[in-house]
N, C-alpha and C positions, 0 to 999 in steps of 0.2 A: 058917751056911754061906755061903761066898762063891759067887756065881754069876757066870758070864761070859756076855755077850751077844755072839754072833758077828755082826759087821757087815761081814764080808769082801766081800760082793757089794752092799753098800748104797752107792748114789750119794750124793755130797754134796747137802745140802738141808735143809729144815726138816721135822721130824717131831713126832709126839706119842708119848711113851713112857708106856705104861700097864702097871702091875704089879698083879696080883690074887693074893692069898694066900687059900687055903681057900675057893675060889669055891662049892663045893657044901656048905659048912658041915658038913663031916665031922668036924672037930675042934671040940669044945665050947669055947666062949669066953663070957665074960661080956658082951663088946661086940664086934660085928662091924664097926663103923663105920670102923675104921682098916685094913681088909683090902685096900683098893685105893688106889693112888696114880696120879696122872696129871700129866705134866710136858710142857712144850714143850721140844723139842730142836733144836739147830742143829748140823749136821755139815759140816765144811769139807773132809773127805777125810783130815784128820790129827788133828783134835781134835773133841770134842763138848762143847757147852755145854747144860746143863739148867737151865731156869728156869721160874718160874710154877707151881711144884708145889702140888698140893692132895691131901689124903687124902679117902677116900670120903665122909665126912660133910659135906664142903664141895662136893659135886657138885650144888649147887643150880643152877637155871636161870641165875642171875646168875654163878656161878663158871664154868659151861660157856661162857657168852658171852665170858668173858675169854680163852679159849683161841683162839689163832690157828688159822685153817682152811687146810689145805693140799690141793692136788690129790692124789687117791688115798686120802685119809683115809676116805671113805665106803665104799670097796670093800676096804680093807685090803691093797691091792696096791701094790707099789713099781713105779712106772713111770718 
């Protein structure tokens, strides 16, 4: 299925996009390590660039250090 992310009220800036599938492990799988993805995003008001993506099994301390940190990220609020 295709999914749309509504960014109508999002201001231009740098963000982190995180997608999690089956977070409660309700669907049986042989391997859950690829159920999360995290990427750095840059939005200029017209276009979005997504880069530095990692799947769940790559979320080591080292992989997380490579993510750029942005204001508002710790509170999940867009300011």
